[in-house]
C-alpha positions in Angstrom: -12.5 80.1 0.5 -13.3 83.7 1.4 -12.9 86.4 -1.2 -11.9 89.9 -0.1 -14.1 92.0 -2.3 -17.8 91.8 -3.2 -20.0 94.0 -5.3 -23.7 94.7 -4.9 -25.7 96.5 -7.6 -27.6 99.6 -6.5 -30.0 102.0 -8.1 -31.9 99.3 -9.9 -34.7 100.2 -12.2 -36.5 99.1 -15.3 -34.9 100.5 -18.4 -37.2 101.8 -21.2 -35.7 100.7 -24.4 -32.8 99.0 -22.8 -29.6 100.2 -21.3 -27.7 100.3 -24.5 -24.9 98.1 -25.8 -22.7 97.2 -22.8 -19.4 98.0 -24.6 -20.4 101.6 -25.4 -19.7 104.6 -23.1 -23.4 105.3 -22.6 -23.5 102.4 -20.3 -22.1 104.7 -17.6 -24.9 107.2 -17.6 -27.6 104.8 -18.8 -26.9 102.0 -16.4 -25.7 98.4 -16.9 -28.0 95.6 -17.6 -28.6 93.4 -14.5 -28.0 89.7 -15.5 -29.1 90.5 -19.0 -32.6 91.1 -17.9 -35.1 94.0 -18.1 -33.6 95.8 -15.1 -30.4 97.9 -15.0 -28.3 99.2 -12.2 -26.7 102.6 -12.0 -24.5 102.4 -8.9 -22.7 99.9 -6.7 -21.9 99.0 -3.1 -18.4 97.7 -2.7 -17.9 95.4 0.4 -14.5 94.4 1.6 -13.6 92.1 4.5 -11.3 93.6 7.0 -10.1 92.6 10.5 -12.4 95.3 12.0 -15.4 94.0 10.1 -17.0 94.5 6.7 -16.1 97.8 5.0 -18.8 99.3 2.7 -18.8 102.2 0.3 -21.2 103.2 -2.5 -19.8 104.3 -5.8 -21.1 105.4 -9.2 -20.4 103.3 -12.3 -17.9 105.9 -13.5 -15.8 105.3 -10.4 -15.9 101.6 -11.1 -14.2 102.0 -14.4 -11.8 104.8 -13.4 -10.7 103.6 -9.9 -7.5 101.5 -9.4 -8.6 98.6 -7.3 -5.0 97.3 -6.7 -4.9 93.6 -5.9 -8.7 93.5 -6.2 -8.8 94.8 -9.8 -9.3 91.5 -11.4 -11.9 90.3 -8.8 -13.9 93.5 -9.2 -13.9 93.2 -13.0 -14.9 89.5 -12.8 -17.8 90.3 -10.4 -19.2 93.1 -12.6 -19.0 90.8 -15.6 -20.9 88.1 -13.7 -23.5 90.6 -12.6 -24.2 91.9 -16.1 -24.0 88.7 -18.2 -27.3 87.4 -19.4 -28.5 84.2 -17.8 -29.0 81.0 -19.8 -32.5 79.5 -20.2 -33.6 77.2 -17.4 -34.6 73.9 -18.9 -35.8 75.9 -21.9 -37.5 78.6 -19.8 -36.3 82.2 -20.5 -35.4 84.3 -17.5 -36.2 87.6 -19.1 -39.0 88.2 -16.6 -39.7 87.1 -13.0 -40.6 83.4 -12.8 -42.8 81.8 -10.2 -42.1 78.4 -8.6 -45.2 76.9 -7.0 -44.7 74.6 -4.0 -46.3 71.1 -3.9 -45.5 69.5 -0.5 -46.4 65.8 -0.6 -45.7 65.6 3.1 -47.6 65.1 6.4 -45.5 67.6 8.3 -44.4 70.7 6.3 -44.6 73.8 8.4 -47.4 75.5 6.4 -49.4 72.9 4.5 -48.3 69.6 5.9 -51.0 66.9 5.3 -53.0 69.0 2.9 -51.6 67.4 -0.3 -50.0 64.1 0.9 -52.2 61.9 -1.3 -51.1 61.5 -4.9 -54.4 62.5 -6.6 -54.7 65.6 -4.3 -51.1 66.6 -4.9 -51.4 66.3 -8.7 -54.6 68.3 -8.6 -52.9 71.0 -6.5 -50.0 71.1 -8.9 -52.3 71.5 -11.9 -54.1 74.3 -10.1 -50.9 76.1 -9.4 -50.0 75.8 -13.1 -53.3 77.2 -14.0 -52.7 80.1 -11.6 -49.5 81.0 -13.3 -46.7 78.9 -11.9 -43.8 78.5 -14.3 -42.2 75.7 -12.2 -43.9 73.1 -9.9 -41.6 72.1 -7.1 -42.4 68.6 -5.7 -41.1 67.8 -2.2 -41.5 64.6 -0.1 -39.4 65.5 2.9 -40.0 68.4 5.2 -36.8 70.3 5.9 -38.4 72.8 8.3 -36.3 73.5 11.5 -36.4 70.5 13.8 -37.5 68.1 11.2 -36.3 64.5 10.9 -34.9 62.8 7.9 -37.3 60.8 5.8 -36.2 57.3 4.6 -35.5 57.1 0.9 -38.3 54.6 0.3 -40.9 56.8 1.9 -39.8 59.8 0.0 -39.8 58.0 -3.3 -43.3 56.6 -2.6 -44.5 60.2 -2.0 -43.0 62.0 -4.9 -42.6 59.7 -7.9 -46.3 59.1 -8.6 -46.9 62.8 -8.3 -44.2 63.7 -10.8 -45.5 61.0 -13.2 -49.0 62.3 -12.8 -48.1 65.9 -13.4 -45.8 65.0 -16.3 -48.7 63.3 -18.1 -50.9 66.4 -17.7 -48.8 69.5 -17.9 -45.8 70.9 -19.8 -44.8 73.2 -17.0 -41.3 72.6 -15.6 -41.2 70.2 -12.7 -38.5 70.3 -10.0 -37.8 67.7 -7.3 -37.0 69.1 -3.9 -34.7 66.5 -2.3 -31.4 66.0 -0.7 -31.0 62.4 -1.7 -29.2 61.1 -4.8 -31.5 58.1 -5.4 -34.6 60.4 -5.3 -32.9 62.7 -7.8 -32.2 59.8 -10.1 -35.6 58.3 -10.0 -37.3 61.7 -10.2 -35.3 62.5 -13.4 -36.4 59.2 -14.9 -40.0 60.0 -14.0 -39.9 63.3 -15.9 -38.5 66.0 -13.5 -36.8 68.9 -15.3 -34.8 70.4 -12.4 -33.1 69.2 -9.2 -33.6 71.4 -6.1 -31.3 70.6 -3.2 -31.5 72.5 0.1 -28.0 71.1 1.0 -26.4 72.3 -2.3 -25.5 68.7 -3.1 -23.6 68.2 0.2 -26.0 65.9 2.1 -25.6 62.7 0.0 -22.1 61.8 -1.1 -23.5 60.6 -4.5 -25.5 63.7 -5.2 -22.8 65.5 -7.3 -22.3 62.4 -9.5 -26.0 61.8 -10.0 -26.7 65.4 -10.7 -24.0 65.6 -13.3 -25.2 62.4 -15.0 -28.8 63.6 -15.1 -27.9 66.6 -17.3 -30.6 68.6 -15.4 -30.3 72.1 -14.0 -29.5 72.2 -10.2 -30.7 74.7 -7.6 -28.1 75.1 -4.9 -29.3 76.4 -1.5 -27.3 77.7 1.4 -28.0 76.1 4.8 -25.9 76.1 7.9 -26.2 72.7 9.6 -28.8 70.0 9.3 -32.6 70.8 9.5 -32.9 69.1 12.9 -30.5 71.5 14.6 -29.7 74.3 12.1 -31.5 77.1 13.9 -30.1 76.3 17.4 -27.2 78.7 17.3 -26.1 79.7 13.8 -22.9 81.8 13.7 -21.5 84.0 10.9 -18.7 86.4 10.4 -20.9 88.4 8.0 -24.0 86.4 7.0 -24.4 88.1 3.6 -20.8 87.5 2.6 -20.5 84.0 4.2 -23.6 82.9 2.2 -22.0 84.2 -0.9 -18.8 82.4 -0.2 -20.6 79.1 0.4 -22.6 79.3 -2.8 -19.6 80.3 -4.8 -17.7 77.2 -3.4 -20.6 74.9 -4.3 -20.9 76.3 -7.8 -17.2 75.6 -8.2 -17.6 72.1 -6.9 -20.4 71.5 -9.3 -18.4 72.8 -12.3 -15.5 70.6 -11.2 -17.9 67.6 -11.1 -19.0 68.2 -14.7 -22.1 70.3 -14.2 -21.9 73.4 -16.4 -22.3 76.7 -14.7 -25.2 77.5 -17.1 -27.2 74.8 -15.4 -26.9 76.2 -11.8 -29.2 78.4 -9.8 -28.3 79.9 -6.4 -30.7 80.2 -3.4 -29.4 82.0 -0.2 -31.7 79.9 2.0 -33.9 82.1 4.0 -34.6 80.4 7.4 -32.0 77.7 7.0 -29.5 78.1 9.8 -30.4 81.8 10.2 -32.1 83.8 12.9 -34.3 86.9 12.1 -31.5 89.4 11.9 -29.6 87.0 9.5 -32.7 86.6 7.3 -33.4 90.3 7.1 -29.7 91.0 6.2 -29.8 88.5 3.4 -33.1 89.8 2.1 -31.7 93.4 2.1 -28.7 92.3 0.0 -30.3 90.0 -2.5 -28.8 91.9 -5.5 -25.3 91.0 -4.3 -25.8 87.3 -5.2 -25.9 88.2 -8.9 -22.1 88.3 -8.6 -22.3 84.5 -8.5 -23.0 84.6 -12.2 -26.0 82.3 -12.1 -29.8 82.9 -11.7 -30.9 83.7 -8.2 -33.9 82.2 -6.4 -35.7 83.4 -3.2 -37.8 81.1 -1.0 -39.4 83.2 1.8 -43.0 82.2 1.4 -45.0 82.0 4.7 -41.7 81.6 6.6 -41.1 82.3 10.3 -39.3 85.7 9.7 -42.6 87.1 8.4 -44.4 85.9 11.5 -41.7 87.4 13.6 -41.7 90.7 11.8 -45.5 91.0 11.7 -46.6 89.0 14.8 -48.5 86.4 12.7 -48.4 82.9 14.2 -50.4 81.0 11.5 -48.2 80.5 8.4 -51.3 80.5 6.2 -52.0 84.1 7.3 -48.5 85.3 6.1 -49.5 85.8 2.5 -49.2 89.6 2.4 -45.7 89.4 3.9 -44.7 86.6 1.5 -45.8 88.8 -1.4 -43.8 91.8 0.0 -40.7 89.6 0.2 -41.1 88.3 -3.3 -41.6 91.8 -4.8 -38.6 93.1 -2.9 -36.5 90.3 -4.4 -37.8 90.8 -7.9 -37.0 94.5 -7.6 -33.4 93.4 -6.9 -33.4 91.4 -10.1 -34.0 87.9 -8.6 -35.2 85.7 -11.4 -37.3 83.1 -9.5 -39.5 83.2 -6.4 -40.6 80.0 -4.7 -44.1 80.5 -3.3 -47.2 78.7 -1.8 -49.6 81.3 -3.1 -49.2 81.5 -6.8 -52.3 83.4 -7.9 -51.7 86.1 -5.4 -48.0 86.4 -6.3 -48.7 86.4 -10.0 -51.2 89.3 -9.6 -48.7 91.3 -7.5 -45.9 90.7 -10.0 -48.1 91.8 -12.9 -48.9 95.1 -11.2 -45.3 95.6 -10.3 -44.2 95.0 -13.8 -46.7 97.4 -15.3 -45.8 100.1 -12.7 -42.1 99.7 -13.4 -42.5 100.0 -17.1 -45.2 102.6 -17.1 -47.0 100.4 -19.5 -49.7 97.7 -19.3 -47.4 95.4 -21.4 -44.9 95.2 -18.5 -41.2 95.2 -18.5 -40.2 92.1 -20.4 
């Protein structure tokens, strides 16, 4: 279902000493807290669907509270409340500062590092190294979902990921997520010690996924993708990619809640590169703060992806680290709580400098 109005926070900055209690008048001149985190926003972009296309206008916070929004009054109020509400902890991990998810691909054919970590002992060592470098979450995947990829049989995927999850669980207390579209892999990964389910199909690929995810009691990362990985980038079509992605994620959040998964256990990922061409990806990156209106933590996964190569004329994915860091810092400056990356040490260093610069203090913003 399409909504008619959307709100994107603008004028985002790190508040020194906080934005003040949200119910007091000073919120208008001091800014409103963004998702309860260390950043605040001082203005808004209001987007409305219309027959002629998307209508956009920027307003100050004072206009938000004073304007009569007509039939959209309740929707605008709900969106602002969703944007400003603090996010719940993620499997015990606070989201009061940017968090880094390190990628562990136990696959022979992933676009960037396929074949490098496809043996159990090598993958476990790589995961432990990422944890040492500063990853808050280790994301274990046994099926490549790059454009053009084929589905991996359940048995093969289980053989790849379960020993790695068990090996990491025995050696680190970092959060572990399982990157899979299959209900049986989710179930077995949870039994092996995974803390989070990460599904690029937003629990639509496998008919049993919603049930298994609800029964697991684990947080779930829901990603937007248009189509199946094999053909998703052949000819993706959108009315307005930014808003269409929002509508899809909102509908999947609703489906999860209806299936018994509390909203406090959900995370949204707009799915850079999944059923999107370059102009779609850039539009979504530009509008990342809009997705706070979903009322859940937001994740960005742009690390080493094709859009960086297209923008910078860099063919080798492993040479796209600077562009990956730029995308991550842009997202974090929009209040995104989690960035999923291959290059943890480099990203951690960049985030530390960004935090200090934002706060004007070596202690950072959190």
